[in-house]
LOVEXZA-645780 format. One record per residue: x, y, z of N, C-alpha, C, O in turn. Coordinates in steps of 0.2 Angstrom, whole numbers, plus 5000, padded with zeros to 4 digits. Each point is the difference from the previous one (the first is absolute). Layout:
<sites>
XYZXYZXYZXYZ ...
</sites>
This chain:
<sites>
492448324967499450044998499950004993500450024996 499049965002499950014992499950074998499750045004 500649974991500050074997499750014993500249964996 499450085003499850024993500550054998499950065001 500649924995500650044999499950034993500249964995 499650105004500050034993500750024998500450005005 499750024989500750024998500250075004500550015001 499050035000500150065003499950005007499450025002 501049955002499949995007500150075004500550034998 499149985006500050065004500050064996499550014996 500950045004500050064996500449994994500649995001 499250014993500449994994500550054999500449994996 499550075007500550054999500550005006500450055000 499649905004500550005005500449934999499749955000 500950064999500449954998500549985005500650045000 499349915004500549985005500649974996499949984994 500750015009500649974997499949935000500449965003 499150014993499949935000499849994992499649954999 500750084997499750004993500249934997499649974997 501150015004500249934997500449975006500650025001 499149935002500349975006500549944998499749964996 500950045006500449954998499949945005499750015006 500449934992499949945005500650015006500650014998 499249995008500450015005500249945004499549965002 501150034999500249945004500050035007500450045002 499249935003499950035006500650015004500449955001 499750115001500650015005499949985007500550005004 498949974997499949975007500449945000500249985006 500049994989500449945000500750025002500449955002 499850114998500750025002500150025007500450035002 499149955002500050015007500749985003500250035005 500049914993500749975003500650054999500549995003 499450054991500650044999499950075003500550044999 499049975005499950075002500350005007499949965005 500550104997500350005007499550025005500150005006 499350024992499550035005499649945003499950005006 500149944990499649955003500549965004500649994999 499149985007500449975005500349934997499849984995 500749995008500349944998499549945001500049964995 499550055010499549955000499650004994499749954998 500150115000499650014994500349974993499749974996 501050045004500449984994500049925000500149974995 499950005011500149935000499449965001499949945000 499550105001499449975002499749964994500050024994 499849915007499749964994499350034998499849994995 499950045010499350034998500150074997499450024998 501150015002500150064997500049994992500049954997 500250115000499950004992500649954997500550025002 499349944994500549954997500250044994499750034996 501049965003500350044994499949954994500149945000 499850094994499949964994500749994997500550025003 499549954992500749984996500350064998499750054998 501049965003500450064998499850024993500050064998 499949894997499950024993499450045000499950044995 499649955009499450035000500150075002499750054997 500749965009500150075003500350044995499950065000 500649914996500450044996499750024993500350034996 499149945003499750024993499650065001499850025005 500250014989499650074999499549994995500250024994 499349955007499549994995499650064999499750035004 500349994989499650064998499349984997500049994994 499550015010499449984997499450055002500150025006 499550004990499550055001499349974999499949954996 499650095007499349984999499850014993500250054997 499449915001499750014993499550065001499750015005 500250024989499550065000500150055004499650055002 501049965001500250055004500250064996500350004995 499450065007500150064996500550055004500050005006 500450034990500550055004499750065003500250025005 499250004992499750055003499249994999499849974995 499850055010499350004999499850075000499950045005 500049994989499950074999499350024999499850054998 499749905003499350025000499850035007500149975005 499750094995499850035006499449975003499649974997 500450045010499449975004499450044999500050075000 499449904999499450045000499850005007499849955003 500150114999499950015008499349975001499550014996 500449955009499449965002499850045006500350015005 499050014995499750035006499549965003499849954997 500150065009499549965004499350014996499649955000 500350104997499350024997500049954994499549974998 501050024998500149964994499849935002499749964997 500650025009500049935002499249985002499749954998 500050105006499349995002499650004994499549965000 500650094995499550004994500149934996499549984998 501149995002500049944996499749945004499649974996 500550035010499649955004499350005000499649954999 500150115001499350014999499849984993499449975000 500950054995499849984993500049934999499649984996 500849985008500049934999499649975006500049935001 499650115003499549975005500449965005499849955002 500850075000500449975005499950045007500250065000 499549915005499950045006500750015003500549965000 499550095004500650025004499950055005499450035000 501049985005499950055005500750035002500549964999 499550105003500650045002500449975006499749985005 500950014994500549995006500450065001499950054998 500649945006500550055002500450024994500150064999 500349894999500450014994499849964994500450014995 499149955006499849954994499350005000499650025004 500149964990499349984999500049935001500449964997 499050025006499949935001499549974995499450035000 500749924997499549974995500049925001500549975003 499050004995500049935000500549974996500150024994 500249925008500649974996499749954995499549965001 500750054992499749954995500649954999500049974995 500450025010500549945000499849955004500349955002 499150065001499749955005499449964997499650044997 500349905004499449974997499450025005500150025006 499349984991499450035004500049965007499850035005 500349904995500049965006500550035005499950005006 500750014992500550035004499950075003500150015006 499650034990499950075002499450005005499950055004 499649904996499450005004500250005007499750045004 500849934998500149995007500550055003500350005005 499950054991500550055002499850074998499450014997 501050045006499850074998500150014993500549984996 498950045001500050004992500550054997500249994995 499950075009500450054997500849995002500250035004 500149934992500749985002500450024994500649995000 499250054995500450034995500150075001499650045001 501149985000500150075002500450034994500549984997 499250085002500350044994500350065003499650045003 501049984996500450055002499750074997499950004994 499850055010499750064997500550044996499850044996 500849955006500550054996500349974994500150034995 500049905005500449974994499549954996500149994995 499349995008499649954997500349935001499749954998 500950045005500249935002499549965004499750035005 500249914993499549965004500449945003500549984998 499150005008500249945003499449965003499650035003 500449904996499549965003500349975006500549964999 499350065007500349975006499949935001500449975003 499150004994499849935001500549964995500249945003 499950074991500349964995500750034999500549974997 499750105006500650034999500250014992500550014999 498950004997500150024993500150085000499650035003 500949994994500150085000500250024993500249964996 499750105002500250034994499850074999499850035005 500350004989499950074999499350014998499649955000 500250125000499350014998499849984993499549984999 501050024996499949974993499949935001499549974996 500849995008499949935001499349995002499749954998 500150095007499349995003499550014994499549965000 500650094996499550024995500049944995499449984998 501249995000500049944996499649945003499749974996 500450025010499649955003499350005000499649964998 500150115003499350015000499849994993499449974999 500950054996499850004993500049924998499549984996 501049985006500049934998499449975003499649964997 500250055009499449975004499450024996499549964999 500450114999499450024997500049974993499449984998 501150014998500049974994499849935000499649984995 500749985010499949935000499449985004499849945001 499950115002499449995004500149965007499649965002 501050055001500249975006499950045006500050064999 499949915006499950035007500650015004500150045005 500549924993500650005004500649984995499849974995 500850045008500649984996500449965005499950005006 500549954991500449965004500650045003500350044997 499849965009500650035003500749984998500550045001 499549914995500749974997500150034993500549994997 499050055001500250034993500550055000500050045005 500449964990500650055000499950044993499949974995 500350095006500050044994500750034999500450005005 499750034989500750034999500549954999499949944998 500850085003500549964998500249965006500150025006 500149914993500249965006500750025002500350034996 499949955010500750015002500449964996499949954997 500750085002500649974996500249945004499950005006 500549954991500249945004500650035005500049975005 500350084993500550035005499750025006500249995006 499250054993499750035006499749955004500050005006 499749954991499749945004500549965004499949985005 500750014992500549975003500350045006500149975006 499950104994500250045005499549995006500250005006 499250004992499550005005500049935004499950005006 500249954990500149935003500650005005499949975005 500650064993500650005004499950045007500249985005 499450074994499950045006499549965005500250005006 499349974991499649965004500449945004499849995005 500649984991500449955003500450025006500149975005 500250094994500450035005499650025006500250005006 499250034993499650015005499849945004500050005007 499849954990499949945004500649975003499949975006 500750044992500649975003500150045006500249975006 499850104994500150045006499549985005500150005006 499250004992499549995005500149935003499850005006 500449954991500049935003500650005005500049975004 500550074994500650005005499950055006500449995004 499150054996499950045005499649975006499749954999 500450075007499749975006499550055003500250065000 499349915004499650055004500350015006500449975002 499450095001500350025007499949955005500449995005 499049974995499949955005500549945000500049975005 500350024989500549955000500750025001500549965000 499650115002500750025001500149995008499550015004 501149984997500250005008499850065003500150064996 499849945010499850075003500550055000499850064999 500849925002500550065000500150034993500150064999 499949894996500150034993499350044998500150054997 499449935005499350034998500150075004499850054996 500449965010500050065003500550054997499950064999 500749914999500550044996499750034994500150064998 499549904998499850024994499450055001500050054997 499649955008499550055002500450065002499750064997 500849945007500450065001500350034994500050075000 500249894996500450034994499550044995500250054997 499149925003499650044996499550045003499550024997 500649995010499550045004499349985000499550045000 500449895001499449975001499949965006499749955001 500650085005500149965006499349985003499849955003 499750104996499349995003499549974995499450005001 500849984993499649974995500049925002500549975000 498950005001500049935003500149954994499950024994 500249925008500149954995499349994996500049984994 499550035010499349994997499950054994499749984995 500550085006499950054995500549984994499850014994 500849975007500449994995499849944996500050004994 499749955009499749944997499450024996499949974994 499750075009499450024996500150034994499749994995 500950055005500250044993500449964996500250024995 500049925008500549964996500750024999500349984996 499950065009500750025000500549955002499949965005 500650034992500549955001500750035001500150064998 500449905003500750035001500549954995500049945000 500450104996500449964995500750015003500350055000 500049895003500650005003500650024996500550045002 499649934992500650024996500150074999500650025000 498950025000500250084999499750045006500050065000 499849905005499750035006499550064998500150055002 499449924995499550054997499349985002499849945001 499750115001499349985001499749994993500250034995 499449925004499749984994499250025001499749975004 500150074991499350025000499749974994500250024994 499349945006499749964994499550054997499750045003 500249944990499550034996499549944998500249964995 499350035008499549954998499450044996499850055002 500149924992499550034996499849954994500249945000 499550094995499849964994499349965002499750005005 500149974990499349965000500149945005499549985003 501150004998500149945005500350025006500149965004 499950114997500350035007500749975001500249985006 500250004988500749975001500550065002499950065000 500749915001500650055001500250034993500249964996 499850105004500150044994500750045000500350014995 499950005011500750045001500250015007499649975004 500950064997500350015007500350075000500350034995 499749995011500550065002500449985005499849975006 500950044994500549995005500250075003500250044996 499849965010500250065004500749985004499949955004 500650084994500649985003500350065005499950064998 500449935007500350055005500750004999500349945000 500050125000500750004999500350055006499750055001 500849935002500350045005500650054997500549974997 499550095004500550054997500650005005499949975006 500650064992500650005004499950045007500349995005 499250064995499950045006499549965004499850035005 500049914993499549975004499350014998499549965003 500350084993499350024997499849944996500449974997 499050015003499749954997499650034994499550045001 500649934993499650024994499749944997500249955001 499250074996499649944997500050014992499950064998 500149884999499950004993499549954998500149945003 499550074992499549954998500149984992500350054997 499549905001500149974993499449964999499749965005 500050044989499449964998500249954994500450014996 499249945004499949954994499349994999499649985005 500150044990500450034994500250075001499950035006 500450014989500350065001499450055002499549994999 500750075004499550055003499550024995499450015002 500849994991499450034996499549954999499450024997 500749915004499549955000499849985006499549955001 500750075005499849985006499550045003500150065002 499249924997499450045002499749965006499449995000 500950005005499849975006499750055005500450045002 499049955000499850045006500149955006499649965001 501050045003500149965005499450005005499950055003 499949894999499450005005499349994997499550005003 500550014990499350004997499649935001499450005001 501049944999499649945001499650005007499549965001 500750085004499750005006499450055001499750005005 500250044989499450045001499449974998499949964995 499650055009499349974999499650044995500150064999 499449914998499650044995499650055003499850054997 500049955010499650055003500550055004499750055003 500949954997500450055003499950074996500150004994 499950055010499850074997500650055002499950054997 500649935007500550045002500749974999500049945001 500550104997500649974998500650055002499850064999 500749925003500650045001500649984995500249945000 500050114996500549994995500750025003500050055003 500549904997500650025002500550004995499949974994 500750055007500650004995500449945001500549994995 499549985011500449945001499749945003499550015003 500749934995499649945002500050005008499549975003 501150045000500050005007499550055004499849985005 500150074991499550055003499349975000499650015004 500249954990499449975000499949955005499449995003 501149974999500049955006499850045006499649975004 500750084997499950045007499350035000499749995005 500150044990499350025000499549955001499550015004 500549934992499649955001499949975007499549995002 501150005001500149975006499750055006499649985004 500650084995499850055005499350035000499750015005 500049994989499350034999499549954998499450015001 500849934996499549964997499750024993499649964998 500650105000499850024993500349974995500649985000 499150014994500449974994500550054998499950065000 500749924999500650044998500349974994500149944999 500150104996500349984994500650054999500150055002 500449924994500650034998500050014993499949964996 500350115002500150014993500649974997500550005004 499649974990500549964998500750045000500549975001 499450094997500650044999500150065005500350054999 499349945007500150055005499750074998499550014997 500950045004499850074998500150024993499950064998 500549904998500250024994499450004995500050034995 499549925005499549994995499449965003500149965004 499350064993499449975002499749984993499750044997 500549905000499849984994499250004999499749975005 500050064990499350004999499749935000499449995001 501049964997499749934999499849975007499649955001 500650085005499849985006499450045003499749975005 500050084992499550045002499349955001499750015005 500249954990499449965001499949965007499549995003 501149994999500049965007499950045006499949985005 500150094994499950055005499350035000499850045004 499849944991499350034999499649985006499550045001 500549915002499549985005500150045006499550005004 501050034997500150045007499750074999500250044996 499449975009499750075001500550055003499950065000 500549915004500550055004500749974998500249945002 500350104996500749984999500450045003500050064999 500449925006500550045004500749984997500249945000 500250114998500650004997500550015006500150065002 500349895000500550015005500749974997500249955001 500150094994500549974996500750015003500549974998 499550065008500750015003499950065005499550035001 501149995002500050055005500450064997500250055004 500049964990500450054997499650044995499449994999 500950074999499750054996499849974993499550014997 501049945000499949974994499349965000499750004995 500249965010499549965001499350045000499549984998 500650085006499450045000499850034993499450004998 501150024998499950034994499749944995499550014996 500749935005499849954996499349985002499649984995 500250025011499349995002499550054997499549984998 500750085002499650054997499949994992499450014998 501149974999499949984993499649944998499650004996 500549955008499749944999499250015002499649964997 500350085008499350015002499650034994499449995000 500950044995499650034994499849944996499450004997 501049955002499849944996499449965004499649984996 500550025010499549965004499350035001499549975002 500550104998499450035001500150045007500049975005 500150104995500150045005499549995006500250005006 499249994992499550005005500049945005499850015006 500549944992500049945004500749995004500149955004 500450094994500749995002500150045007499850065000 500649915004500350045006500749995000500349954998 500150105005500750005000500350005007499750045004 500849924997500350015007500650054999500449994996 499650065009500550054999500749975002500049955004 500550074992500749985002500250035006499750055003 500949935000500350045005500249955006499949944999 500450085006500349965005499449975004500149945003 499350104997499549975004499649944996499749965003 500450044991499749954996500549974995500050014994 500449955009500549964996499649954996499449995000 501049974996499749954996499749955005500249995005 499349974992499749955005500449955004499949995006 500649984990500449955004500450045006500149975005 500250094993500350035006499650025005500150005006 499250034992499650015006499849945004499950015006 500049944991499949945004500649985005499849985005 500850034992500649985004500050055006500349985006 499550084993500050055005499550005005499950045005 499649914994499450005004499550054999499650015005 500450024989499550054999499349964998500049954998 499550095003499349974998499950024993499950054998 500149894998499950014992499350024999499850044995 499749945009499350014999499950085001499650034997 500750005008500050075002500350044994499750054998 500849934999500350044995499650004994499950054997 499849895001499649994994499350055001499850034995 500049975011499450045002500250084999499550044998 501149985003500250074999500250014993500250064999 499749904996500250014993499550064998499450005002 500850034993499650064997499849984993500349964997 499150075001499749984994500550034994500350065001 499749914993500450024995499750064996500450044997 498949965003499750064996500050065005499850005006 500450054991500050075003499650054996499949994994 499850065010499650054996500550054997500649995001 499250054995500450054996500350055004500650024998 499249995008500350055005500149965006499649975003 501150045000500249975006500350055004500250054998 499849935009500350045005500749985001500249944999 500250105005500649985002500049935005500549965000 499050045003499949945005500049944996500349955002 499450054992500049944995500749994997500249944998 500250115001500650004997500649995005500649994998 499250015008500550015006500549944999500650005001 499149944999500449945000500549994993500549985001 499250054994500450004993500650045001500549994998 499450075005500550055001500649975004500650014999 499149965007500549975005500449944996500649995001 499149974995500349954996500550024996500649974999 499350094997500550034996500650035004500649994998 499350035008500550035004500449945003500750015001 499049945001500449945003500349964995500449965002 499450044992500349964995500350044994499849994995 500750055007500350054996500349964994499950024994 500549935007500349974994499549964996500150004994 499449975009499549964995499650054996499949994995 499950075008499650054997500450034994499850024995 500949985006500450034994500049964994500250024995 499649915005499949964994500649955000500449995004 499549984990500549944998500750034998500050054996 500549935007500750034998500349964994499949944999 500550104997500349974995500749975002500350035005 499849914993500649975001500650024996500649995002 499350034992500550014995500250085000500550024997 499050025006500150075000500050035007499550035002 501049965002499950025007500050075001499750035005 500650014990500050075001499350034998499850055003 499849914993499350024999499649995007499550045001 500749925003499649995006500250065005499550025004 501150004995500150065005499650064998499950045005 499949974989499650064998499349995000499650035004 500249924992499349985000499749965006499450005001 501049975002499949965006499749934998500149955004 499550054991499749934998499550014994499950064998 499849895000499549994995499449995003499849955003 499750104997499450005004499449994995500050034994 499549945008499349994996499750075000500050045004 499649964991499550064999500450074998499750055000 500949944997500450064998500050004993500049954996 500250115001500150014993500750024999500250065002 500249914994500750024999500150014992499849964996 500450105003500250024993500750004999500450025004 499849944991500749994998500250034993499649984995 500950065005500250024993500850004999500349995005 499950024989500750004999500150014992499549994996 501150035002500150024993499949934996500049955002 499850074991499949944996500749964999500550034999 499449915001500649955000500550005006500549975000 499250065006500449995006500049945004500349995004 499249974994499949935003499450005005500049975005 499550074994499450015004499749935001499849985006 500049994989499749935000500449955004499849965004 500850044994500549955003500050015008500049965004 500150114998500050015007499449995004500049965005 499450064992499449995003499849925001499749985004 500649984991499849935000500449975006499749965003 500950064998500449985006499750025006500049975005 499850104995499650035006499449965002499949995006 499749994989499449965002500249935001499749975005 500850004992500249935001500249995007499949955004 500550104999500350005007499449995005500049965004 499550084995499449995004499649944999499849975005 500250004989499649944998500349945003499749965003 501050044997500349955004499849995007500149955003 499850115000499850005007499349995001499750015006 499949974989499349985001499550054998499450005002 500850064995499550054998499749984993500450004995 499049995005499649974994500050064995499850065001 500549934993500250054995499649994994500049944997 499850115000499750004993500350054996500150065001 500249914993500350054995499650014994499749964997 500250115002499750024994500550034995500150065001 500249904995500550034995499750014993499949964997 500050115002499750024993500550014995499950014994 500850005008500550014995500449944998500250004994 500049965010500349944998499649945002499650005004 500549944992499649945001500249975006500550005003 499049954999500149975006500649955000500349995005 499849984989500649955000500650045001500549975004 499650084993500650045001500150035008500549995003 498950034999500050025007500249945005500450015005 499349944994500149945004500749985000500349975004 500050034990500749984999500550055004500449985003 499450084997500450055004500049995007500549995004 498949994999499949995007500349935002500250005005 499749954990500349945002500850015001500349975004 500050074991500750015000500250035007500549995003 499150064999500150045006499949955006500350015005 499249954994499949955006500649955001500249995006 500149984989500549965001500750035000500549975001 499550104997500650045000500649974996500650005002 499249974992500549984995499749994993499450014999 501049984996499850004993499849924999500449964999 498950035000499849934999500249984993500049944999 500150114997500249984993500649965000500149954995 500350065009500749965001499949945004500549965001 498950035002499949945005499349974999499650005005 500249984989499449984998499849945004499449995001 501149975001499849945004499750025007499749955003 500450114999499750025007499350034999499750025005 500149994989499450044999499449975004499650045003 500349904996499449965003500050015008499550025003 501149985000500050005007499950075002499650015005 500650044992499950075002499350024998499650045004 500149944990499350014998499549975005499550035001 500749915002499549975005500050055006499450015003 501250024999499950045006499750074998499650025004 500550004991499750064997499350005000499650045001 500149904996499349994999499650005007499450015000 500949975005499750005007499950075003499750015005 500650044992499950075002499350034999499749984995 500050065010499350024999500050064994499950065002 500349924992500150054995499549994994500049944998 499750115000499549994994500150064995500250055002 499649944992500150054995499350014996499749954999 500250115000499450024995500349994993500650014999 498949964997500249994993499950064995500049994994 499850065009499950064996500650034997500649995002 499450044992500650034996499850064996499549994996 500850065005499850064997499450045003499949995006 499750044990499550045003499449965002499849954997 500050075009499449965003499550045003500250065002 499249924998499550045004500150005007500249955003 499850115000500150005007499549965005500249975004 499250034993499549955004500249935000500049975005 500350014989500249934999500649985005500049955003 500450104997500649995005499850005007500349965004 499350094998499850005007499649945002500049975005 499550004990499749945002500449945001499949965004 500750044992500449955001500450005006500149955004 500150114998500350015007499649985005500249975005 499150054995499649995005499949925001499949975005 500150004989499949935000500649965003499949955003 500750084995500649975003500050005008500249965003 499650104999500050015007499549955004500249985005 499350014992499549965003500249924999500049975005 500350014990500249934999500649995003500149955004 500450094996500749985002500250055006500649995002 499050055000500250055006500650044998500550005004 499550024990500650044997500150065005499550045001 501149985001500150065004500550044997500250055003 500149944991500450044996499950004992500049944998 499850114999499950004993500550054997500150065002 500249924993500550044996499750014993499849964996 500250115002499750024994500650034996500350055002 499949924992500650024996499850004993499949954997 499950115000500150075004499350034998499649984996 500350085007499450044999499950024993499549994997 501050045000499950034993499949944995499650014995 500749945006499949944995499349975001499749984995 500150025011499349975001499550054997499549974997 500650095003499550054997500050004992499550014997 501149975000500150004993500050074997500150055003 499949954990500150064996499450024996500050054996 499449915005499450024996499750065003500150025006 499350004991499650055002500450065002500050035006 500350004989500550065001499650065002500250055003 499149954995499650065002499850005007499850055003 500349895001499850005007500650035004500649994998 499350055007500550035004500349955004499849965005 500950024993500449955003500150015008500049955004 500150114998500150025007499449985004500149975005 499350054992499449985004499949935001499849975005 500349994989500049935000500549975006499849955003 500850074996500549985005499850015007500149965005 499650104997499850025006499449955003500049985006 499650014989499449955002500349935002499849975004 500750014992500349935001500350005007500049955004 500450104997500450015006499550005006500149975005 499450074995499550005005499649935001499949985006 500049984989499749945000500549955004499849965004 500950044994500449965004500150025007500149965004 499950104998500050035007499449975004500149985005 499350024992499449985003500149925001499849985005 500449994990500149925000500549985006499849965004 500750084996500549985005499750015007500149965005 499650094996499750025007499449955002500049975005 499650024990499449965002500149925000499749965004 500850024992500249935000500649985004500249955001 500050105003500649995005500649974996500349955002 499850074992500549974995500550064998499850054998 500849935002500550054998500150004992500049954997 500050115000500050014993500750034998500150065003 500349914993500650044998499950014993499949964995 500150115003499850024993500650034997500350055003 500049934991500550024997499850064995499549984996 500850075004499850064995500650034997500550015004 499549994990500650034996500150085002499450035002 501250004998500050075002500050044994499949984994 500050085007500050054994500750004997500549975003 499650064991500650014997500550055004499850055001 500849925001500450055004500749994996500249964996 500250095006500750004998500449945003499949985005 500650004991500349945002500550015006500149965004 500150114997500450015006499650035006500350025005 499149974995499650025006499649945003499849964997 500250055010499749945003499250015000499850065000 499849895001499350005000499850035007500349985005 499150054995499750025006499349985000499849974995 499850045010499349985001499650034994499649974998 500650095001499650044994500249974994499650024995 500949945004500149974993499649944998500049984995 499650005010499549944998499550034995499750055001 500249914994499550024995499350015002499849975004 499950084993499350025002500050065005500550045001 498949965002499950055005500349985007500349955000 499650105005500349985006499649955004500249985006 499249994991499649965004500449935002499949985005 500550004990500449945002500450015006499949955005 500550104996500450015006499650025006500149985006 499350054993499550025006499749945002499949995006 499849964990499749945002500449955003499849965004 500950044994500449945002500250015007500150065003 500049885000500350005007500750005000500450035004 499949944990500750005000500250024992499749984996 500850065003500350014994500749985000500450025003 499849934992500649984999500350014993499650004995 501050035005500350024994500749964999500450005004 499649974990500649964998500550054996499850024994 500750015009500450054997500549974996500349955002 499950084993500549974995500450064997499750054997 501049955004500450054997500249974994500549964999 499250064995500149974994500750014997500349964996 500050105006500750014998500649975004500650024999 499249945006500549975004500049934999499549964999 501150015001500049924998500349975006500149945001 500250095004500349975006499549985005499450024999 500749945006499649985005499750065004500350055000 499049955002499750055002499650044995499750055001 500249924993499650034995499350005002499650054998 500149905006499350005001499950005008500549995004 499050044998499850015007499250005001499750024995 500149965011499350005001499850065005500350005005 499350044993499850065004499349995002499549984996 500450025011499350005003499850075001500250045004 499449994991499850075000499450025005499950065001 499749895000499450015005499949945004500149944997 499750065009499949955005499550025004500150045005 499349954994499450025004500049975007499750035005 500649914996500049965006500350045006499750015005 500950014994500350045005500450064998500450035004 499649984989500350064998500750004998500350044997 500149905004500749994999500150004992499649964997 500850085000500249994993500849995000500350025005 499949964989500850004999500149964994499649994996 501150005003500249974994500649965001500450015005 499749934992500649965000500149974994499649994996 501149995003500249984993499849924999499949975005 500150024989499949934998500549984994500250034996 499949905005500549974995499749944996499749965004 500350044990499649954996500549944998500550014998 499249935004500449944998499749974994499449985000 500950024994499749984994499949935000499549984997 500949985006499949934999499449975004499749964998 500150075008499549985004499450054999499449995003 500750074993499450054999499850035007499450015001 501149995004499850035006500350065002500550024997 499250025007500350065003500249995007499749975004 500950074997500250005007500450065002500150044995 500049975011500450065002500849984999500249945002 500250104995500749994999500449985007499850045005 500649924995500449985006500450065002500150015006 500350024989500450065001499850054996500049994994 499950075009499850064996500050065004499950005006 500250054990499950075004499350025002499950045005 499749934991499350025002499749975006500149945001 499650105003499749975006499350015000499750044996 499949925008499350025001499950075003500350025005 499350014991499850075002499350005002499649994996 500250035010499449995003499850065004500450035004 499050004995499850065003499349995002499649964998 500250085007499350005002499550054996500350054998 499149925001499650054997499949994992500549974997 499050055000499949994993500250074997499550045000 501149974997500250064998499850014992500149954997 499750115001499850004993500650004995500049984995 500650055008500650004996500549955002500450015005 499649934993500449945002500850024999500449985005 499850054990500750024998500250045005500649995003 499150074999500250045005500149975007500550015003 499049954999500149965006500649965000500450005005 499749964990500649965000500750045000500449985004 499650084993500650045001500150025007500650005002 498950025002500050025007500349945004500450015004 499349934995500249945004500749994998500449985005 499850024989500749994998500550055004500549985002 499350084998500550055003500049985008500550015003 498949985000500049985007500449945001500349995005 499749964991500449945001500850025000500449975004 499850084992500750024999500250035007500549995003 499050055000500250035006500049965006500450005004 499149954996499949965006500349934999499949955004 500550044991500349934998500449975006499949945002 500650105002500349965005499649985006500049945002 499550105000499549995005499649944998499949955004 499850054990499649954998500349934999499849955002 500950054996500349944999500149975007500149935000 500050105005500149975007499449975002500049955004 499450084995499349985002499849944996499749955003 500350064991499749954995500549974995500050024994 500549945008500549984996499749964994500349994995 499249975006499749964995499850044994500149984994 499650085007499850044994500650034996499950004994 500650015009500650034997500349944996500450024995 499549925006500349954997499749984993500349964996 499150075003499749994994499449955001499849995005 499949994989499449965000500149925000500549984997 499149995006500049925000499949984993499550024997 500849935000499949984994499449965000499949955004 499650064991499449975000500149934997500449994995 499249965008500149934997500549965004500049944999 500450095006500449965004499749965005500249945002 499250085000499649965005499349994997499850044995 499849925009499350004998499849934998500349955001 499150054996499749944999500449954995500049945000 500350104995500349964994500849995002500349984995 499950045011500749995001500349934998500549994996 499249965008500349934999499849984993500549974997 498950045000499949974993500350044995500249974995 500050095006500450044994500749975000500350004995 500049985010500749985000500149934997500449994996 499149975006500149934998499749984993499650044998 500549905000499749984994499349985001499849985006 499750044989499349975001499949934998499549985000 501049994998500049934998499849955005500150025006 499649934993499849955005500649975003500449984996 499550015010500649965004500450045004500449985003 499650094995500550055004499850005007499449995002 501050025003499950015007499550055002499750005005 500350064990499650055002499349994998499550045001 500349914995499449984998499550005006500249965005 499250064994499550005006499449964998499949984994 499850005011499449964999499450044998500050065001 499449914997499450044998499850045006499850065000 500249915006499850035006500450065001499850055002 500949944998500550065001499950054995500150065002 499749934992499950054995499450045001500150064999 499449915004499450045002500250045006499850065000 500649925005500250045005500450064998499950055003 500549934992500550054998499750064997500250065001 499249934995499750054997499650045004499850064999 500149925007499650045005500550045004499750045005 
</sites>
């Protein structure tokens, strides 16, 4: 796809961890060294061929030219009114769409445009990003203005679609793309259609992926194939001006020890560049209704059972990239059936805001409405389920009848409603139950106690599990923050292992992690505009603000600081609720004596911070103590179910990580309810533990043994133990790295 790439791509104050990319030797070549891939895959001549060992063992440090470490120019908010006024001033006709404005494309010759729909240029109402569906030229709002000015100045009626602005791709980036394309072609050529498989093998594959009732005709129409070396379904991405093969998604089934089957998918190119709407080539120009699904097998089921156009979002329920919105503009009715669980239901409601509430309908989750492929296998009528979908737009006042299914969904999906679990902090799960969207968490602790270090690992833990995260660090710069998080990610000192930096940085770069480039005092409106922009572009679901006082600055001493702080907290609370995004806000405490523990009342400012917050976390530190047990994390407020408590933390300086001590006298202290005096509560619980210790030891021996050491298990277990150097047995393929981050 041709791109008008300006220097400030997307939001200039949103900095993904892609500032300076090193040339990467594709880990897909290491498939033969991975224990996950089968022996047939390792020996297959059609599988990935390994380069020369000297190439694998080299660590080439080359960076893009003109790359900046930070893009500190704030985004000028673009409104739909501004876009319309500009188009009118240039006498460019347009009409309103659902999420885009439609205008004539000036990348088509007049003769080409004559026989087609003239309004093929789509301009995003929120960001100003444009796309010409006919030539696939895309770019920012500034790029569009530049094109218009060039045409006016030179007296031209159109521009060539092959024109490129901005900086060209570096040789390293171009080589990576070519390697990806060659790998896509190799896998596609080695895969076979279902009609060419023996009947017994085809039936086995169908059973494995739950598509017994999907016909060969449907699979052929969508271009689905089977890749034998890895026993994966292959879903193609056809697109571009020549409708060529641009990428692939592989779906692999794995059998667990208990007999349960789990599925993992991987894409080429990597997910951030994989913008395929699976099934799009089958959509006709006059189709006005579509069903959006979260999985490719669901799109197959819907299309076969109902005859309706069905498309699959490239990243399922995690993200709806705005670049795909122009392809959905032609549909007057969009039904979102992303799955049968509560997470799919929540994602459907969020995505419907981007698509336009008035045209969207949602399929309720639950046992009666499973995902489309399961419904087809059970013999359910998919047409009847789609007809029973409810409109996404609701009035300001609703009755319990309208909320009834939502309430049942929360009761029936207790664990999912509780939110994403932390893998490094199991004791935090016992109290908070999980990380939920739409909440506000206030975090405080003494100066120098490690608030930023702890909260970076706190957020990194969730980000590794797929929680799209935006960091707003106003006190320390992004380079230092990224260094801390990278150290926590690999759980070792990279200063002593620089040869491993590229391998770890490549893995870290694929996390859904973004940074705001603000530093010091900032306008609250500018920060909120950036946060809204990030939620729209990247479907951010967790924003970390570090910290409130530093963001406010020390100027304007005549202004009531407490009133300003209350206004900011109120704005964050409103943003979290309306954007269905979790906000973690770090606030410094008041001055306290060194020998006193902090309380909820110790948070700087008025009581509004603790009142508005759903969760209050306090990093306690005994400054006069040097033995283990110096630090502990207290959950002083938990609006979800009222549980509060405290547990000890131990700091590992080499990996900059926190964990619960393996052996220690301190135990998890947990009580019901939000008590105003946490110290008094802890004393009561401690006394009760002494009295009931024998009985409790018999019932819950695990609690008495202490806490599980954080980092012993989880996503990084294998990678943290072994070397990240190329050629190690633990090295994973690109496909497996994508799966691993999910």
